[in-house]
mmCIF file of the N, C-alpha and C atoms, coordinates in Angstrom:
data_MODEL
# 
_entry.id   MODEL 
# 
loop_
_atom_site.group_PDB 
_atom_site.id 
_atom_site.type_symbol 
_atom_site.label_atom_id 
_atom_site.label_alt_id 
_atom_site.label_comp_id 
_atom_site.label_asym_id 
_atom_site.label_entity_id 
_atom_site.label_seq_id 
_atom_site.pdbx_PDB_ins_code 
_atom_site.Cartn_x 
_atom_site.Cartn_y 
_atom_site.Cartn_z 
_atom_site.occupancy 
_atom_site.B_iso_or_equiv 
_atom_site.pdbx_formal_charge 
_atom_site.auth_seq_id 
_atom_site.auth_comp_id 
_atom_site.auth_asym_id 
_atom_site.auth_atom_id 
_atom_site.pdbx_PDB_model_num 
ATOM 1   N N  . MET A 1 1  ? -13.459 12.499 -8.936  1.00 0.00 ? 1  MET A N  1 
ATOM 2   C CA . MET A 1 1  ? -12.292 11.655 -8.779  1.00 0.00 ? 1  MET A CA 1 
ATOM 3   C C  . MET A 1 1  ? -12.247 10.651 -9.931  1.00 0.00 ? 1  MET A C  1 
ATOM 4   N N  . ILE A 1 2  ? -11.108 10.540 -10.561 1.00 0.00 ? 2  ILE A N  1 
ATOM 5   C CA . ILE A 1 2  ? -10.925 9.595  -11.663 1.00 0.00 ? 2  ILE A CA 1 
ATOM 6   C C  . ILE A 1 2  ? -10.499 8.252  -11.075 1.00 0.00 ? 2  ILE A C  1 
ATOM 7   N N  . THR A 1 3  ? -11.195 7.179  -11.446 1.00 0.00 ? 3  THR A N  1 
ATOM 8   C CA . THR A 1 3  ? -10.848 5.851  -10.934 1.00 0.00 ? 3  THR A CA 1 
ATOM 9   C C  . THR A 1 3  ? -10.366 4.908  -12.023 1.00 0.00 ? 3  THR A C  1 
ATOM 10  N N  . TYR A 1 4  ? -10.514 5.305  -13.299 1.00 0.00 ? 4  TYR A N  1 
ATOM 11  C CA . TYR A 1 4  ? -10.076 4.454  -14.398 1.00 0.00 ? 4  TYR A CA 1 
ATOM 12  C C  . TYR A 1 4  ? -9.546  5.320  -15.524 1.00 0.00 ? 4  TYR A C  1 
ATOM 13  N N  . ALA A 1 5  ? -8.460  4.866  -16.125 1.00 0.00 ? 5  ALA A N  1 
ATOM 14  C CA . ALA A 1 5  ? -7.913  5.551  -17.297 1.00 0.00 ? 5  ALA A CA 1 
ATOM 15  C C  . ALA A 1 5  ? -7.138  4.537  -18.129 1.00 0.00 ? 5  ALA A C  1 
ATOM 16  N N  . LYS A 1 6  ? -7.147  4.770  -19.432 1.00 0.00 ? 6  LYS A N  1 
ATOM 17  C CA . LYS A 1 6  ? -6.441  3.895  -20.367 1.00 0.00 ? 6  LYS A CA 1 
ATOM 18  C C  . LYS A 1 6  ? -5.898  4.747  -21.500 1.00 0.00 ? 6  LYS A C  1 
ATOM 19  N N  . VAL A 1 7  ? -4.675  4.477  -21.918 1.00 0.00 ? 7  VAL A N  1 
ATOM 20  C CA . VAL A 1 7  ? -4.097  5.186  -23.050 1.00 0.00 ? 7  VAL A CA 1 
ATOM 21  C C  . VAL A 1 7  ? -5.013  4.970  -24.250 1.00 0.00 ? 7  VAL A C  1 
ATOM 22  N N  . ASN A 1 8  ? -5.284  6.051  -24.987 1.00 0.00 ? 8  ASN A N  1 
ATOM 23  C CA . ASN A 1 8  ? -6.181  6.037  -26.144 1.00 0.00 ? 8  ASN A CA 1 
ATOM 24  C C  . ASN A 1 8  ? -7.616  5.692  -25.773 1.00 0.00 ? 8  ASN A C  1 
ATOM 25  N N  . GLY A 1 9  ? -7.952  5.876  -24.508 1.00 0.00 ? 9  GLY A N  1 
ATOM 26  C CA . GLY A 1 9  ? -9.317  5.604  -24.064 1.00 0.00 ? 9  GLY A CA 1 
ATOM 27  C C  . GLY A 1 9  ? -9.737  6.668  -23.071 1.00 0.00 ? 9  GLY A C  1 
ATOM 28  N N  . PRO A 1 10 ? -10.820 6.424  -22.389 1.00 0.00 ? 10 PRO A N  1 
ATOM 29  C CA . PRO A 1 10 ? -11.290 7.452  -21.453 1.00 0.00 ? 10 PRO A CA 1 
ATOM 30  C C  . PRO A 1 10 ? -10.290 7.647  -20.313 1.00 0.00 ? 10 PRO A C  1 
ATOM 31  N N  . PRO A 1 11 ? -10.053 8.795  -19.786 1.00 0.00 ? 11 PRO A N  1 
ATOM 32  C CA . PRO A 1 11 ? -10.462 10.066 -20.388 1.00 0.00 ? 11 PRO A CA 1 
ATOM 33  C C  . PRO A 1 11 ? -9.587  10.402 -21.598 1.00 0.00 ? 11 PRO A C  1 
ATOM 34  N N  . ASP A 1 12 ? -10.110 11.222 -22.491 1.00 0.00 ? 12 ASP A N  1 
ATOM 35  C CA . ASP A 1 12 ? -9.409  11.527 -23.732 1.00 0.00 ? 12 ASP A CA 1 
ATOM 36  C C  . ASP A 1 12 ? -8.097  12.257 -23.516 1.00 0.00 ? 12 ASP A C  1 
ATOM 37  N N  . ASP A 1 13 ? -7.984  13.027 -22.440 1.00 0.00 ? 13 ASP A N  1 
ATOM 38  C CA . ASP A 1 13 ? -6.765  13.808 -22.202 1.00 0.00 ? 13 ASP A CA 1 
ATOM 39  C C  . ASP A 1 13 ? -5.809  13.069 -21.264 1.00 0.00 ? 13 ASP A C  1 
ATOM 40  N N  . TRP A 1 14 ? -5.516  11.814 -21.591 1.00 0.00 ? 14 TRP A N  1 
ATOM 41  C CA . TRP A 1 14 ? -4.634  10.959 -20.785 1.00 0.00 ? 14 TRP A CA 1 
ATOM 42  C C  . TRP A 1 14 ? -3.306  11.644 -20.472 1.00 0.00 ? 14 TRP A C  1 
ATOM 43  N N  . HIS A 1 15 ? -2.784  12.449 -21.383 1.00 0.00 ? 15 HIS A N  1 
ATOM 44  C CA . HIS A 1 15 ? -1.469  13.066 -21.203 1.00 0.00 ? 15 HIS A CA 1 
ATOM 45  C C  . HIS A 1 15 ? -1.429  14.023 -20.019 1.00 0.00 ? 15 HIS A C  1 
ATOM 46  N N  . GLY A 1 16 ? -2.578  14.438 -19.498 1.00 0.00 ? 16 GLY A N  1 
ATOM 47  C CA . GLY A 1 16 ? -2.612  15.311 -18.331 1.00 0.00 ? 16 GLY A CA 1 
ATOM 48  C C  . GLY A 1 16 ? -2.750  14.556 -17.031 1.00 0.00 ? 16 GLY A C  1 
ATOM 49  N N  . LEU A 1 17 ? -2.608  13.218 -17.082 1.00 0.00 ? 17 LEU A N  1 
ATOM 50  C CA . LEU A 1 17 ? -2.798  12.402 -15.887 1.00 0.00 ? 17 LEU A CA 1 
ATOM 51  C C  . LEU A 1 17 ? -1.488  11.760 -15.439 1.00 0.00 ? 17 LEU A C  1 
ATOM 52  N N  . SER A 1 18 ? -1.358  11.599 -14.118 1.00 0.00 ? 18 SER A N  1 
ATOM 53  C CA . SER A 1 18 ? -0.242  10.855 -13.533 1.00 0.00 ? 18 SER A CA 1 
ATOM 54  C C  . SER A 1 18 ? -0.810  9.863  -12.535 1.00 0.00 ? 18 SER A C  1 
ATOM 55  N N  . VAL A 1 19 ? -0.105  8.756  -12.352 1.00 0.00 ? 19 VAL A N  1 
ATOM 56  C CA . VAL A 1 19 ? -0.532  7.711  -11.428 1.00 0.00 ? 19 VAL A CA 1 
ATOM 57  C C  . VAL A 1 19 ? 0.501   7.616  -10.300 1.00 0.00 ? 19 VAL A C  1 
ATOM 58  N N  . PHE A 1 20 ? -0.004  7.560  -9.061  1.00 0.00 ? 20 PHE A N  1 
ATOM 59  C CA . PHE A 1 20 ? 0.860   7.493  -7.884  1.00 0.00 ? 20 PHE A CA 1 
ATOM 60  C C  . PHE A 1 20 ? 0.490   6.294  -7.031  1.00 0.00 ? 20 PHE A C  1 
ATOM 61  N N  . ASP A 1 21 ? 1.494   5.716  -6.353  1.00 0.00 ? 21 ASP A N  1 
ATOM 62  C CA . ASP A 1 21 ? 1.223   4.636  -5.414  1.00 0.00 ? 21 ASP A CA 1 
ATOM 63  C C  . ASP A 1 21 ? 0.899   5.210  -4.046  1.00 0.00 ? 21 ASP A C  1 
ATOM 64  N N  . ARG A 1 22 ? 0.645   4.360  -3.094  1.00 0.00 ? 22 ARG A N  1 
ATOM 65  C CA . ARG A 1 22 ? 0.241   4.776  -1.744  1.00 0.00 ? 22 ARG A CA 1 
ATOM 66  C C  . ARG A 1 22 ? 1.295   5.649  -1.057  1.00 0.00 ? 22 ARG A C  1 
ATOM 67  N N  . GLN A 1 23 ? 2.574   5.433  -1.373  1.00 0.00 ? 23 GLN A N  1 
ATOM 68  C CA . GLN A 1 23 ? 3.665   6.205  -0.772  1.00 0.00 ? 23 GLN A CA 1 
ATOM 69  C C  . GLN A 1 23 ? 3.905   7.536  -1.465  1.00 0.00 ? 23 GLN A C  1 
ATOM 70  N N  . GLY A 1 24 ? 3.160   7.817  -2.522  1.00 0.00 ? 24 GLY A N  1 
ATOM 71  C CA . GLY A 1 24 ? 3.310   9.080  -3.237  1.00 0.00 ? 24 GLY A CA 1 
ATOM 72  C C  . GLY A 1 24 ? 4.325   9.041  -4.359  1.00 0.00 ? 24 GLY A C  1 
ATOM 73  N N  . ASN A 1 25 ? 4.805   7.850  -4.718  1.00 0.00 ? 25 ASN A N  1 
ATOM 74  C CA . ASN A 1 25 ? 5.753   7.709  -5.830  1.00 0.00 ? 25 ASN A CA 1 
ATOM 75  C C  . ASN A 1 25 ? 4.994   7.646  -7.143  1.00 0.00 ? 25 ASN A C  1 
ATOM 76  N N  . GLU A 1 26 ? 5.434   8.437  -8.127  1.00 0.00 ? 26 GLU A N  1 
ATOM 77  C CA . GLU A 1 26 ? 4.793   8.399  -9.431  1.00 0.00 ? 26 GLU A CA 1 
ATOM 78  C C  . GLU A 1 26 ? 5.169   7.111  -10.150 1.00 0.00 ? 26 GLU A C  1 
ATOM 79  N N  . ILE A 1 27 ? 4.175   6.455  -10.730 1.00 0.00 ? 27 ILE A N  1 
ATOM 80  C CA . ILE A 1 27 ? 4.393   5.233  -11.491 1.00 0.00 ? 27 ILE A CA 1 
ATOM 81  C C  . ILE A 1 27 ? 4.458   5.625  -12.965 1.00 0.00 ? 27 ILE A C  1 
ATOM 82  N N  . LYS A 1 28 ? 5.550   5.284  -13.606 1.00 0.00 ? 28 LYS A N  1 
ATOM 83  C CA . LYS A 1 28 ? 5.766   5.626  -15.016 1.00 0.00 ? 28 LYS A CA 1 
ATOM 84  C C  . LYS A 1 28 ? 5.346   4.471  -15.927 1.00 0.00 ? 28 LYS A C  1 
ATOM 85  N N  . SER A 1 29 ? 5.162   4.773  -17.184 1.00 0.00 ? 29 SER A N  1 
ATOM 86  C CA . SER A 1 29 ? 4.881   3.800  -18.244 1.00 0.00 ? 29 SER A CA 1 
ATOM 87  C C  . SER A 1 29 ? 3.561   3.068  -18.051 1.00 0.00 ? 29 SER A C  1 
ATOM 88  N N  . VAL A 1 30 ? 2.598   3.709  -17.385 1.00 0.00 ? 30 VAL A N  1 
ATOM 89  C CA . VAL A 1 30 ? 1.282   3.105  -17.180 1.00 0.00 ? 30 VAL A CA 1 
ATOM 90  C C  . VAL A 1 30 ? 0.478   3.191  -18.475 1.00 0.00 ? 30 VAL A C  1 
ATOM 91  N N  . VAL A 1 31 ? -0.168  2.085  -18.848 1.00 0.00 ? 31 VAL A N  1 
ATOM 92  C CA . VAL A 1 31 ? -1.020  2.092  -20.035 1.00 0.00 ? 31 VAL A CA 1 
ATOM 93  C C  . VAL A 1 31 ? -2.495  1.935  -19.679 1.00 0.00 ? 31 VAL A C  1 
ATOM 94  N N  . GLU A 1 32 ? -2.775  1.439  -18.464 1.00 0.00 ? 32 GLU A N  1 
ATOM 95  C CA . GLU A 1 32 ? -4.156  1.305  -17.995 1.00 0.00 ? 32 GLU A CA 1 
ATOM 96  C C  . GLU A 1 32 ? -4.128  1.205  -16.475 1.00 0.00 ? 32 GLU A C  1 
ATOM 97  N N  . VAL A 1 33 ? -5.109  1.822  -15.827 1.00 0.00 ? 33 VAL A N  1 
ATOM 98  C CA . VAL A 1 33 ? -5.168  1.781  -14.366 1.00 0.00 ? 33 VAL A CA 1 
ATOM 99  C C  . VAL A 1 33 ? -6.614  1.797  -13.899 1.00 0.00 ? 33 VAL A C  1 
ATOM 100 N N  . ASN A 1 34 ? -6.890  1.015  -12.854 1.00 0.00 ? 34 ASN A N  1 
ATOM 101 C CA . ASN A 1 34 ? -8.206  0.995  -12.235 1.00 0.00 ? 34 ASN A CA 1 
ATOM 102 C C  . ASN A 1 34 ? -7.985  1.079  -10.729 1.00 0.00 ? 34 ASN A C  1 
ATOM 103 N N  . THR A 1 35 ? -8.186  2.275  -10.169 1.00 0.00 ? 35 THR A N  1 
ATOM 104 C CA . THR A 1 35 ? -7.927  2.475  -8.742  1.00 0.00 ? 35 THR A CA 1 
ATOM 105 C C  . THR A 1 35 ? -8.993  1.827  -7.877  1.00 0.00 ? 35 THR A C  1 
ATOM 106 N N  . ALA A 1 36 ? -10.219 1.704  -8.376  1.00 0.00 ? 36 ALA A N  1 
ATOM 107 C CA . ALA A 1 36 ? -11.294 1.086  -7.604  1.00 0.00 ? 36 ALA A CA 1 
ATOM 108 C C  . ALA A 1 36 ? -11.023 -0.402 -7.381  1.00 0.00 ? 36 ALA A C  1 
ATOM 109 N N  . GLU A 1 37 ? -10.440 -1.055 -8.392  1.00 0.00 ? 37 GLU A N  1 
ATOM 110 C CA . GLU A 1 37 ? -10.127 -2.479 -8.283  1.00 0.00 ? 37 GLU A CA 1 
ATOM 111 C C  . GLU A 1 37 ? -8.705  -2.721 -7.789  1.00 0.00 ? 37 GLU A C  1 
ATOM 112 N N  . GLY A 1 38 ? -7.863  -1.689 -7.787  1.00 0.00 ? 38 GLY A N  1 
ATOM 113 C CA . GLY A 1 38 ? -6.513  -1.803 -7.237  1.00 0.00 ? 38 GLY A CA 1 
ATOM 114 C C  . GLY A 1 38 ? -5.491  -2.467 -8.136  1.00 0.00 ? 38 GLY A C  1 
ATOM 115 N N  . TRP A 1 39 ? -5.464  -2.096 -9.409  1.00 0.00 ? 39 TRP A N  1 
ATOM 116 C CA . TRP A 1 39 ? -4.461  -2.644 -10.322 1.00 0.00 ? 39 TRP A CA 1 
ATOM 117 C C  . TRP A 1 39 ? -4.092  -1.632 -11.391 1.00 0.00 ? 39 TRP A C  1 
ATOM 118 N N  . LEU A 1 40 ? -2.929  -1.892 -12.010 1.00 0.00 ? 40 LEU A N  1 
ATOM 119 C CA . LEU A 1 40 ? -2.523  -1.128 -13.180 1.00 0.00 ? 40 LEU A CA 1 
ATOM 120 C C  . LEU A 1 40 ? -1.737  -2.035 -14.101 1.00 0.00 ? 40 LEU A C  1 
ATOM 121 N N  . ILE A 1 41 ? -1.672  -1.635 -15.353 1.00 0.00 ? 41 ILE A N  1 
ATOM 122 C CA . ILE A 1 41 ? -0.848  -2.322 -16.344 1.00 0.00 ? 41 ILE A CA 1 
ATOM 123 C C  . ILE A 1 41 ? 0.138   -1.286 -16.857 1.00 0.00 ? 41 ILE A C  1 
ATOM 124 N N  . ARG A 1 42 ? 1.401   -1.666 -16.871 1.00 0.00 ? 42 ARG A N  1 
ATOM 125 C CA . ARG A 1 42 ? 2.456   -0.752 -17.331 1.00 0.00 ? 42 ARG A CA 1 
ATOM 126 C C  . ARG A 1 42 ? 3.436   -1.518 -18.195 1.00 0.00 ? 42 ARG A C  1 
ATOM 127 N N  . HIS A 1 43 ? 4.235   -0.759 -18.936 1.00 0.00 ? 43 HIS A N  1 
ATOM 128 C CA . HIS A 1 43 ? 5.325   -1.382 -19.692 1.00 0.00 ? 43 HIS A CA 1 
ATOM 129 C C  . HIS A 1 43 ? 6.345   -1.908 -18.694 1.00 0.00 ? 43 HIS A C  1 
ATOM 130 N N  . LYS A 1 44 ? 6.760   -3.135 -18.883 1.00 0.00 ? 44 LYS A N  1 
ATOM 131 C CA . LYS A 1 44 ? 7.806   -3.726 -18.049 1.00 0.00 ? 44 LYS A CA 1 
ATOM 132 C C  . LYS A 1 44 ? 9.134   -3.086 -18.427 1.00 0.00 ? 44 LYS A C  1 
ATOM 133 N N  . LEU A 1 45 ? 9.917   -2.684 -17.440 1.00 0.00 ? 45 LEU A N  1 
ATOM 134 C CA . LEU A 1 45 ? 11.192  -2.010 -17.686 1.00 0.00 ? 45 LEU A CA 1 
ATOM 135 C C  . LEU A 1 45 ? 12.354  -2.890 -17.259 1.00 0.00 ? 45 LEU A C  1 
ATOM 136 N N  . ASP A 1 46 ? 13.491  -2.769 -17.971 1.00 0.00 ? 46 ASP A N  1 
ATOM 137 C CA . ASP A 1 46 ? 14.691  -3.507 -17.587 1.00 0.00 ? 46 ASP A CA 1 
ATOM 138 C C  . ASP A 1 46 ? 15.437  -2.728 -16.510 1.00 0.00 ? 46 ASP A C  1 
ATOM 139 N N  . GLY A 1 47 ? 16.577  -3.216 -16.090 1.00 0.00 ? 47 GLY A N  1 
ATOM 140 C CA . GLY A 1 47 ? 17.362  -2.590 -15.032 1.00 0.00 ? 47 GLY A CA 1 
ATOM 141 C C  . GLY A 1 47 ? 17.820  -1.179 -15.349 1.00 0.00 ? 47 GLY A C  1 
ATOM 142 N N  . ALA A 1 48 ? 17.897  -0.835 -16.637 1.00 0.00 ? 48 ALA A N  1 
ATOM 143 C CA . ALA A 1 48 ? 18.311  0.507  -17.051 1.00 0.00 ? 48 ALA A CA 1 
ATOM 144 C C  . ALA A 1 48 ? 17.115  1.436  -17.255 1.00 0.00 ? 48 ALA A C  1 
ATOM 145 N N  . GLY A 1 49 ? 15.900  0.917  -16.991 1.00 0.00 ? 49 GLY A N  1 
ATOM 146 C CA . GLY A 1 49 ? 14.717  1.753  -17.139 1.00 0.00 ? 49 GLY A CA 1 
ATOM 147 C C  . GLY A 1 49 ? 14.149  1.809  -18.542 1.00 0.00 ? 49 GLY A C  1 
ATOM 148 N N  . ARG A 1 50 ? 14.617  0.918  -19.411 1.00 0.00 ? 50 ARG A N  1 
ATOM 149 C CA . ARG A 1 50 ? 14.109  0.857  -20.780 1.00 0.00 ? 50 ARG A CA 1 
ATOM 150 C C  . ARG A 1 50 ? 13.022  -0.213 -20.883 1.00 0.00 ? 50 ARG A C  1 
ATOM 151 N N  . PRO A 1 51 ? 12.028  -0.005 -21.760 1.00 0.00 ? 51 PRO A N  1 
ATOM 152 C CA . PRO A 1 51 ? 10.989  -1.022 -21.934 1.00 0.00 ? 51 PRO A CA 1 
ATOM 153 C C  . PRO A 1 51 ? 11.566  -2.350 -22.413 1.00 0.00 ? 51 PRO A C  1 
ATOM 154 N N  . VAL A 1 52 ? 11.048  -3.450 -21.882 1.00 0.00 ? 52 VAL A N  1 
ATOM 155 C CA . VAL A 1 52 ? 11.438  -4.791 -22.306 1.00 0.00 ? 52 VAL A CA 1 
ATOM 156 C C  . VAL A 1 52 ? 10.657  -5.112 -23.574 1.00 0.00 ? 52 VAL A C  1 
ATOM 157 N N  . VAL A 1 53 ? 11.371  -5.566 -24.600 1.00 0.00 ? 53 VAL A N  1 
ATOM 158 C CA . VAL A 1 53 ? 10.752  -5.871 -25.895 1.00 0.00 ? 53 VAL A CA 1 
ATOM 159 C C  . VAL A 1 53 ? 10.977  -7.345 -26.210 1.00 0.00 ? 53 VAL A C  1 
ATOM 160 N N  . GLU A 1 54 ? 9.903   -8.012 -26.621 1.00 0.00 ? 54 GLU A N  1 
ATOM 161 C CA . GLU A 1 54 ? 9.984   -9.397 -27.099 1.00 0.00 ? 54 GLU A CA 1 
ATOM 162 C C  . GLU A 1 54 ? 9.446   -9.405 -28.516 1.00 0.00 ? 54 GLU A C  1 
ATOM 163 N N  . GLY A 1 55 ? 10.290  -9.775 -29.470 1.00 0.00 ? 55 GLY A N  1 
ATOM 164 C CA . GLY A 1 55 ? 9.893   -9.680 -30.870 1.00 0.00 ? 55 GLY A CA 1 
ATOM 165 C C  . GLY A 1 55 ? 9.758   -8.211 -31.223 1.00 0.00 ? 55 GLY A C  1 
ATOM 166 N N  . GLU A 1 56 ? 8.572   -7.805 -31.602 1.00 0.00 ? 56 GLU A N  1 
ATOM 167 C CA . GLU A 1 56 ? 8.323   -6.399 -31.930 1.00 0.00 ? 56 GLU A CA 1 
ATOM 168 C C  . GLU A 1 56 ? 7.380   -5.744 -30.930 1.00 0.00 ? 56 GLU A C  1 
ATOM 169 N N  . GLU A 1 57 ? 7.058   -6.436 -29.838 1.00 0.00 ? 57 GLU A N  1 
ATOM 170 C CA . GLU A 1 57 ? 6.095   -5.943 -28.864 1.00 0.00 ? 57 GLU A CA 1 
ATOM 171 C C  . GLU A 1 57 ? 6.757   -5.575 -27.534 1.00 0.00 ? 57 GLU A C  1 
ATOM 172 N N  . ILE A 1 58 ? 6.286   -4.474 -26.947 1.00 0.00 ? 58 ILE A N  1 
ATOM 173 C CA . ILE A 1 58 ? 6.712   -4.113 -25.591 1.00 0.00 ? 58 ILE A CA 1 
ATOM 174 C C  . ILE A 1 58 ? 5.952   -5.000 -24.616 1.00 0.00 ? 58 ILE A C  1 
ATOM 175 N N  . VAL A 1 59 ? 6.669   -5.558 -23.660 1.00 0.00 ? 59 VAL A N  1 
ATOM 176 C CA . VAL A 1 59 ? 6.072   -6.439 -22.658 1.00 0.00 ? 59 VAL A CA 1 
ATOM 177 C C  . VAL A 1 59 ? 5.383   -5.596 -21.591 1.00 0.00 ? 59 VAL A C  1 
ATOM 178 N N  . ASN A 1 60 ? 4.157   -5.962 -21.243 1.00 0.00 ? 60 ASN A N  1 
ATOM 179 C CA . ASN A 1 60 ? 3.426   -5.283 -20.173 1.00 0.00 ? 60 ASN A CA 1 
ATOM 180 C C  . ASN A 1 60 ? 3.386   -6.167 -18.940 1.00 0.00 ? 60 ASN A C  1 
ATOM 181 N N  . GLU A 1 61 ? 3.206   -5.534 -17.781 1.00 0.00 ? 61 GLU A N  1 
ATOM 182 C CA . GLU A 1 61 ? 3.039   -6.276 -16.539 1.00 0.00 ? 61 GLU A CA 1 
ATOM 183 C C  . GLU A 1 61 ? 1.896   -5.670 -15.743 1.00 0.00 ? 61 GLU A C  1 
ATOM 184 N N  . ARG A 1 62 ? 1.198   -6.517 -15.015 1.00 0.00 ? 62 ARG A N  1 
ATOM 185 C CA . ARG A 1 62 ? 0.098   -6.079 -14.154 1.00 0.00 ? 62 ARG A CA 1 
ATOM 186 C C  . ARG A 1 62 ? 0.647   -5.964 -12.732 1.00 0.00 ? 62 ARG A C  1 
ATOM 187 N N  . VAL A 1 63 ? 0.324   -4.836 -12.093 1.00 0.00 ? 63 VAL A N  1 
ATOM 188 C CA . VAL A 1 63 ? 0.759   -4.585 -10.720 1.00 0.00 ? 63 VAL A CA 1 
ATOM 189 C C  . VAL A 1 63 ? -0.488  -4.300 -9.888  1.00 0.00 ? 63 VAL A C  1 
ATOM 190 N N  . GLU A 1 64 ? -0.604  -4.947 -8.748  1.00 0.00 ? 64 GLU A N  1 
ATOM 191 C CA . GLU A 1 64 ? -1.734  -4.709 -7.863  1.00 0.00 ? 64 GLU A CA 1 
ATOM 192 C C  . GLU A 1 64 ? -1.294  -3.844 -6.700  1.00 0.00 ? 64 GLU A C  1 
ATOM 193 N N  . GLY A 1 65 ? -2.190  -2.962 -6.241  1.00 0.00 ? 65 GLY A N  1 
ATOM 194 C CA . GLY A 1 65 ? -1.860  -2.085 -5.127  1.00 0.00 ? 65 GLY A CA 1 
ATOM 195 C C  . GLY A 1 65 ? -2.873  -0.970 -4.980  1.00 0.00 ? 65 GLY A C  1 
ATOM 196 N N  . ASP A 1 66 ? -2.499  0.009  -4.196  1.00 0.00 ? 66 ASP A N  1 
ATOM 197 C CA . ASP A 1 66 ? -3.353  1.157  -3.904  1.00 0.00 ? 66 ASP A CA 1 
ATOM 198 C C  . ASP A 1 66 ? -2.821  2.337  -4.711  1.00 0.00 ? 66 ASP A C  1 
ATOM 199 N N  . PHE A 1 67 ? -3.544  2.747  -5.750  1.00 0.00 ? 67 PHE A N  1 
ATOM 200 C CA . PHE A 1 67 ? -3.086  3.786  -6.658  1.00 0.00 ? 67 PHE A CA 1 
ATOM 201 C C  . PHE A 1 67 ? -4.056  4.961  -6.699  1.00 0.00 ? 67 PHE A C  1 
ATOM 202 N N  . THR A 1 68 ? -3.532  6.105  -7.091  1.00 0.00 ? 68 THR A N  1 
ATOM 203 C CA . THR A 1 68 ? -4.314  7.319  -7.248  1.00 0.00 ? 68 THR A CA 1 
ATOM 204 C C  . THR A 1 68 ? -4.006  7.911  -8.611  1.00 0.00 ? 68 THR A C  1 
ATOM 205 N N  . ILE A 1 69 ? -5.045  8.392  -9.298  1.00 0.00 ? 69 ILE A N  1 
ATOM 206 C CA . ILE A 1 69 ? -4.869  9.085  -10.575 1.00 0.00 ? 69 ILE A CA 1 
ATOM 207 C C  . ILE A 1 69 ? -5.024  10.574 -10.299 1.00 0.00 ? 69 ILE A C  1 
ATOM 208 N N  . VAL A 1 70 ? -4.045  11.355 -10.728 1.00 0.00 ? 70 VAL A N  1 
ATOM 209 C CA . VAL A 1 70 ? -4.051  12.790 -10.473 1.00 0.00 ? 70 VAL A CA 1 
ATOM 210 C C  . VAL A 1 70 ? -3.976  13.531 -11.806 1.00 0.00 ? 70 VAL A C  1 
ATOM 211 N N  . ARG A 1 71 ? -4.836  14.521 -11.965 1.00 0.00 ? 71 ARG A N  1 
ATOM 212 C CA . ARG A 1 71 ? -4.756  15.381 -13.146 1.00 0.00 ? 71 ARG A CA 1 
ATOM 213 C C  . ARG A 1 71 ? -3.713  16.455 -12.846 1.00 0.00 ? 71 ARG A C  1 
ATOM 214 N N  . VAL A 1 72 ? -2.629  16.422 -13.591 1.00 0.00 ? 72 VAL A N  1 
ATOM 215 C CA . VAL A 1 72 ? -1.527  17.366 -13.391 1.00 0.00 ? 72 VAL A CA 1 
ATOM 216 C C  . VAL A 1 72 ? -1.790  18.617 -14.208 1.00 0.00 ? 72 VAL A C  1 
ATOM 217 N N  . LYS A 1 73 ? -1.740  19.755 -13.551 1.00 0.00 ? 73 LYS A N  1 
ATOM 218 C CA . LYS A 1 73 ? -1.944  21.005 -14.246 1.00 0.00 ? 73 LYS A CA 1 
ATOM 219 C C  . LYS A 1 73 ? -0.669  21.391 -14.991 1.00 0.00 ? 73 LYS A C  1 
ATOM 220 N N  . PRO A 1 74 ? -0.789  21.873 -16.230 1.00 0.00 ? 74 PRO A N  1 
ATOM 221 C CA . PRO A 1 74 ? 0.421   22.283 -16.962 1.00 0.00 ? 74 PRO A CA 1 
ATOM 222 C C  . PRO A 1 74 ? 1.085   23.464 -16.279 1.00 0.00 ? 74 PRO A C  1 
ATOM 223 N N  . SER A 1 75 ? 2.401   23.488 -16.340 1.00 0.00 ? 75 SER A N  1 
ATOM 224 C CA . SER A 1 75 ? 3.122   24.590 -15.708 1.00 0.00 ? 75 SER A CA 1 
ATOM 225 C C  . SER A 1 75 ? 3.019   25.838 -16.565 1.00 0.00 ? 75 SER A C  1 
ATOM 226 N N  . ASP A 1 76 ? 3.078   26.987 -15.924 1.00 0.00 ? 76 ASP A N  1 
ATOM 227 C CA . ASP A 1 76 ? 3.039   28.268 -16.639 1.00 0.00 ? 76 ASP A CA 1 
ATOM 228 C C  . ASP A 1 76 ? 4.470   28.695 -16.932 1.00 0.00 ? 76 ASP A C  1 
ATOM 229 N N  . GLY A 1 77 ? 4.875   28.553 -18.156 1.00 0.00 ? 77 GLY A N  1 
ATOM 230 C CA . GLY A 1 77 ? 6.220   29.007 -18.439 1.00 0.00 ? 77 GLY A CA 1 
ATOM 231 C C  . GLY A 1 77 ? 6.851   28.229 -19.451 1.00 0.00 ? 77 GLY A C  1 
# 
């Protein structure tokens, strides 16, 4: 079971991972997650679903909760 992941960090194949909340909703724009401690950091999104930018940086936000990291198998086709 994977309990921690970070973009450009362990595990190396981050692109094969998805993060879900307790209700089974996939959380998008995650850059770091620790399920053992119950938090994640993601890009903050505006009302249209676009990343919030201040200056030249994307704004991140920390969210606390019950999360699961799932390795998604690539589809055949």
